[in-house]
C-alpha positions as CSV (number, residue, x, y, z in Angstrom):
1,X,29.7,43.0,12.7
2,X,31.5,40.3,10.7
3,X,30.0,37.7,13.0
4,X,26.5,39.0,12.5
5,X,26.9,39.1,8.8
6,X,28.2,35.5,8.7
7,X,25.3,34.3,10.9
8,X,22.8,36.2,8.7
9,X,24.3,34.7,5.5
10,X,24.3,31.2,7.0
11,X,20.7,31.6,8.1
12,X,19.7,32.8,4.6
13,X,21.5,29.9,2.9
14,X,19.8,27.5,5.3
15,X,16.4,28.9,4.6
16,X,16.9,28.8,0.8
17,X,18.2,25.3,1.0
18,X,15.2,24.1,3.0
19,X,12.7,25.8,0.9
20,X,13.1,23.1,-1.7
21,X,12.1,20.4,0.8
22,X,8.4,21.4,1.0
23,X,5.7,18.9,0.2
24,X,5.5,18.5,-3.6
25,X,5.0,15.6,-5.9
26,X,8.7,14.9,-6.3
27,X,9.6,15.5,-2.7
28,X,6.7,14.0,-0.8
29,X,7.4,10.3,-1.3
30,X,8.8,7.8,-3.7
31,X,9.1,8.7,-7.4
32,X,6.6,5.9,-8.3
33,X,4.0,7.3,-5.8
34,X,4.5,10.8,-7.1
35,X,4.0,9.5,-10.7
36,X,0.9,7.6,-9.8
37,X,-0.5,10.6,-8.0
38,X,0.2,12.9,-10.9
39,X,-1.3,10.4,-13.4
40,X,-4.4,10.1,-11.3
41,X,-4.9,13.8,-11.3
42,X,-4.1,14.5,-14.9
43,X,-4.7,11.4,-17.1
44,X,-7.7,9.3,-18.0
45,X,-7.4,5.8,-16.8
46,X,-5.6,4.0,-19.7
47,X,-7.0,0.6,-18.6
48,X,-10.6,1.8,-18.3
49,X,-12.2,-0.1,-21.3
50,X,-15.8,-0.8,-22.1
51,X,-15.6,-4.4,-23.4
52,X,-18.8,-5.8,-24.8
53,X,-19.1,-9.5,-24.4
54,X,-21.7,-11.3,-26.6
55,X,-22.8,-14.3,-24.7
56,X,-24.1,-15.9,-27.9
57,X,-20.8,-15.5,-29.9
58,X,-18.8,-18.7,-30.4
59,X,-15.3,-19.6,-31.6
60,X,-14.8,-19.7,-35.3
61,X,-12.8,-22.9,-35.0
62,X,-14.1,-26.3,-33.7
63,X,-13.2,-26.7,-30.0
64,X,-13.8,-29.7,-27.7
65,X,-15.7,-29.0,-24.5
66,X,-13.5,-29.0,-21.4
67,X,-11.2,-26.9,-19.3
68,X,-7.9,-25.9,-20.8
69,X,-4.9,-24.0,-19.3
70,X,-2.1,-22.3,-21.1
71,X,1.0,-20.5,-19.8
72,X,3.5,-18.2,-21.4
73,X,6.2,-15.7,-20.4
74,X,5.2,-12.2,-19.7
75,X,7.1,-9.1,-18.5
76,X,8.4,-10.3,-15.2
77,X,7.3,-13.9,-15.0
78,X,4.7,-16.2,-16.4
79,X,1.0,-15.7,-17.0
80,X,-1.6,-18.5,-17.1
81,X,-5.0,-18.5,-18.7
82,X,-7.6,-21.1,-17.9
83,X,-10.5,-21.4,-20.3
84,X,-13.8,-23.3,-20.2
85,X,-15.1,-24.4,-23.6
86,X,-18.7,-25.3,-23.7
87,X,-20.5,-25.8,-27.1
88,X,-17.7,-23.9,-28.9
89,X,-18.2,-20.9,-26.5
90,X,-15.1,-19.7,-24.6
91,X,-15.4,-18.5,-21.0
92,X,-12.2,-17.3,-19.3
93,X,-12.1,-18.9,-15.8
94,X,-8.9,-17.2,-14.7
95,X,-5.9,-15.2,-15.6
96,X,-3.0,-15.4,-13.2
97,X,0.5,-14.0,-13.0
98,X,3.7,-14.8,-11.4
99,X,6.0,-11.8,-10.9
100,X,4.2,-9.0,-12.7
101,X,4.7,-5.6,-11.3
102,X,1.9,-4.2,-9.2
103,X,0.3,-0.9,-10.4
104,X,1.4,-1.5,-13.9
105,X,-1.0,-2.1,-16.8
106,X,-0.5,-5.8,-17.2
107,X,-0.8,-6.6,-13.5
108,X,-3.9,-4.6,-13.1
109,X,-5.5,-6.0,-16.3
110,X,-4.9,-9.6,-15.1
111,X,-6.3,-8.9,-11.6
112,X,-9.3,-6.8,-12.6
113,X,-10.6,-9.1,-15.3
114,X,-9.8,-6.9,-18.3
115,X,-7.9,-9.6,-20.1
116,X,-10.6,-12.2,-19.3
117,X,-13.3,-10.0,-20.7
118,X,-11.2,-9.3,-23.9
119,X,-10.7,-13.1,-24.5
120,X,-14.5,-13.7,-24.0
121,X,-15.4,-10.8,-26.3
122,X,-13.0,-12.0,-29.0
123,X,-13.7,-15.8,-28.5
124,X,-10.1,-16.3,-29.4
125,X,-6.6,-15.2,-28.5
126,X,-6.9,-12.3,-30.9
127,X,-7.2,-9.5,-28.3
128,X,-6.1,-5.9,-28.4
129,X,-2.8,-4.8,-26.7
130,X,-3.2,-2.8,-23.6
131,X,-1.2,0.4,-23.5
132,X,1.6,0.1,-21.0
133,X,1.3,-3.7,-21.0
134,X,2.5,-4.8,-24.4
135,X,4.7,-7.7,-23.2
136,X,2.1,-8.9,-20.7
137,X,-0.6,-8.7,-23.4
138,X,1.6,-10.8,-25.7
139,X,2.0,-13.4,-22.9
140,X,-1.8,-13.5,-22.4
141,X,-2.3,-14.0,-26.1
142,X,0.2,-16.8,-26.2
143,X,-1.2,-18.5,-23.1
144,X,-4.7,-18.3,-24.6
145,X,-3.4,-19.7,-27.9
146,X,-1.8,-22.6,-26.0
147,X,-5.0,-23.4,-24.2
148,X,-7.1,-23.1,-27.4
149,X,-4.7,-25.3,-29.3
150,X,-5.3,-28.0,-26.7
151,X,-9.1,-27.6,-27.3
152,X,-8.6,-27.7,-31.1
153,X,-6.5,-30.9,-30.8
154,X,-9.1,-32.6,-28.7
155,X,-11.8,-31.6,-31.2
156,X,-9.7,-33.0,-34.1
157,X,-9.1,-36.2,-32.2
158,X,-12.8,-36.6,-31.5
159,X,-13.6,-35.9,-35.1
160,X,-11.1,-38.5,-36.4
161,X,-12.3,-41.2,-34.0
162,X,-15.9,-40.6,-35.0
163,X,-17.2,-39.3,-31.7
C-alpha cells in the first residue's frame, strides 16, 4: 500500500511538473522569438509610417551638386548615409549599418528605407525619431548632417571662388 501511494504521488508530481512545459509563448522558443510573436499578434507595427516625399521640395540651405557620405556612431556600431544633391534637392542613395541588432527598430528602418524616405521628405537631417530606435535615429541624423555639411562647404567654396 505504501509503495502504491508513493508511486501515485510521484506520478502526480511528475504530471504537474510537466504540465508547465506545454507550448506557450514563453516556453516554445527563445524569449526574443516569443516577444516578437506576441507583438505581431497584439501591436500595430511601430515602424509602419506613411512618409510623404515631395519630389519638388528642395533644401533650405545652398548645397553643391554631388554625392556625399557621412558616418556616425549608432546603437551597436556605425551608420552611414550617402546622399545625392542635384539642384539643391537631396536624394538618399543609401543608409547602411555596421553592427545594429536585427529585428530592432533601427536595423529595420535602415534596411527597409524608412530613414531614407524621412531624409528625402525633410530635405535635411531634421527627421523624426523612430520609437525603439532613438540612438540609431540620432546616428542617422548625425551622419546626414555630416554629409550635408560637406555639400554646404562645397557650395560656399564655389560661391567664394565665383563659380
